[in-house]
Residue, then its C-alpha position, 0 to 999 in steps of 0.5 A: m499500500s502507498i499513501k499520497a497526501k496533499t492539499e488543495l485550495n491553499g491548504k483548505i482541503a486535504i487529500i489522501e490517496i490510498k493505493g493497494s490494500l488497506v489491511g492494518d499494521g503499517d498501512t493503517d499507521k501511515f494513514r492515521s499519521a497522515v490524518l493526524d498531520f492534517i488535523e495538527q495543521g488546522n485542516k478542517s476538510l479531508v477527501i479520502n480517495l479510495s479509487k485505487v484501493n483493491y481490498m480493505n478489511s476491518s482494520g482499514i474500515g477502523s482507520i477510516i472511522s477513526a479519521y472520521t471521528s478525529y475530524k468531527k471532534v475538531g469541527g471538520e468533515i471527511k468525504l470519500a471519493g472514488i470508492t470501488n465496487n469491493v469497498q462500496n459493498l463493504l460500506v453497504v454491508t456495514k451500513l457505513i455508506d449512510i454515515f460517510d459522504v461519498h462521491d464518484t470523483v475527488d473533484e466532486a468531493i471538493d465541490 
């Protein structure tokens, strides 16, 4: 798994792109670290691009829920973008699809 973290609109919107599998261990640690870095910088809007995630397990879901609650605690928001069919099925089964703001693309999430 690899993570790319960047900001857009003069740092107002943080974007984390995850590539590969999000299954725990070092993977979720890198993700959580990137999320905490953005929060410490005062960022209030995060888009998580999941278009290149081919597999996610309960640890991966847990890390996304953790990011969601961390952002909510500071008055921020998280949007998910580009979820694959596998990830969408997982979110539907766990009923998390109703909690997250889901968009087809990163650009739609930013708007």
